[in-house]
N, C-alpha and C positions, 0 to 999 in steps of 0.2 A: 321146395315146398315141404312143410313138416307133416308128418303122419301122426295120427292119434294113436296112442298106445292101446293095446288090447286091455279090456277090462275083465278081470276074473271075478266071477260071482262066488261068494262063499255059501256054504250050505247053512241051513237053519241051525244045525247043531254047532257049527263053528261060530255063527253069529251069537248064539246064546252063551257059548263059552267066552267069547270076547266081552260081552256085556257083563258077565259075572266077574271076569278079571278086572275090568275097568271099575266096576262098583266096589270090589274089594280094595283096590288101590285108593279110590276116593274115600272110603271109610277109614282106611289107615291114615291118610293125609289129614282128614277131618279130625280124628282123635289126636293127632300130633298138634294140630292147630289149637284145639281146646286146651291141651296141656300147656302150650305156650301162653295162651291168654290167661290161664290160671296163675302161671308164674309171674306174668306181668302185673296182674292184680295184686298178688302177694308182695311184689316189689314196691308198687306204688302206694299201697294202703297206708303205711306209716307217714309218708310225705303228705298225702291228702288229709289224713287225720290231723297232722300238725298244722297244716294250712287252715283247716276249718276251725280248729281251736284258737289259732292266732286271730282270725277274723272275728270270732265270737268275743275274744278279749277286747279287740278294738271297738266293737259295737257296744260292749258293756261300758268301756271307758267313755265313749261319746255320750251314752245315755246319762251317765252320772254327771258329766260336765254340764249337760243341758239342764238338769234339775237343779 
């Protein structure tokens, strides 16, 4: 038969310190994520711009053929 381990309750001060530590870690990770997203956007922007301009050119050619 297994026995349930004892549960240790932490004090309010320990709980608040834990929340602050977890929040600090979350903010750090969030800021790193935002930096990564900005780098991704900067990397993709020329390719997206080129694709948009290519499609615009195709549309212009199709419109002139139609007329």
